[in-house]
N, C-alpha and C positions, 0 to 999 in steps of 0.2 A: 573617490568612488565607493560605492555602497558594495560590501564584500558579503552581505547578508545573504543566506540560502533560503530561498522562498520554495516551498514545497505546494502541491495541489493533489487533491483526490480526484482522479479522473476514471472514468469506465474504461477498463482496458478490454480489448476485444480479441486478444490473442495470447495464448499461454505461451510463453518463452522462459528463457533462462539467461537473459541479457544481465550482464554485470551492473552493479549499482554505478551511477554515474558518479557519484561522491567518494566512494571508497575502493570500488573495484570488486568487492565480493559478490559471491553469487546472490541472486534473487531467485525466488520460486514464486512468482506471480500466479494470480488466478485469473479468470475471465471474470471480469466485474470491477468493482472499486479496487483502485491500487494507487500507490503514492508515485508521484512522477515531479521532476522539476518543474516549476511553473513556467508556463508559456512553451513546454516542450513535451516529448513522449519518451523522455529518458527516465528510466525507472531507477527508484530509490529504495535500497533495502530498509527492512524494518528497524536495525540498527540505527541506522543514520536518521530515519524518521523520529525514532524517539530522542535522538540528540538534537535535531534542529527544529522539529514541530512536534511536541509531545502530544499537544490538543488534537492535531490531525490524527495520530497513531490511536488515540483514545476512540476517536470516531470510528475509525476503519476498524478497530478490534471489537467494539459495541456492535457494529454491523455483522461481523462475522459470528460473534456469540448469539446473537439473535437470529441469524439464518439457521445456525447449527440447531438452536432450540427448535425452530418452527420445523425443520426436517425431523428432529425427533418425535415432535407431535404428531406429524404426519405418518411416520413409521416407527411406532414405539416397540417393535418386536425385537 
């Protein structure tokens, strides 16, 4: 049996504070791209994301940084 943890980035359509499916810690998901267990809608915290899928966390954090930069450019005040 394969005990490998497979994660996926999916578009989250509801902000909730469900616990991480892997460790039980609090998650603070946003509406938009978030980490889930592959094949489910079970949220995964960023700490577990770093542990099990650092490449996906890199993509997610790059997206967040670029979105923040775009918002800054639109409203530099």
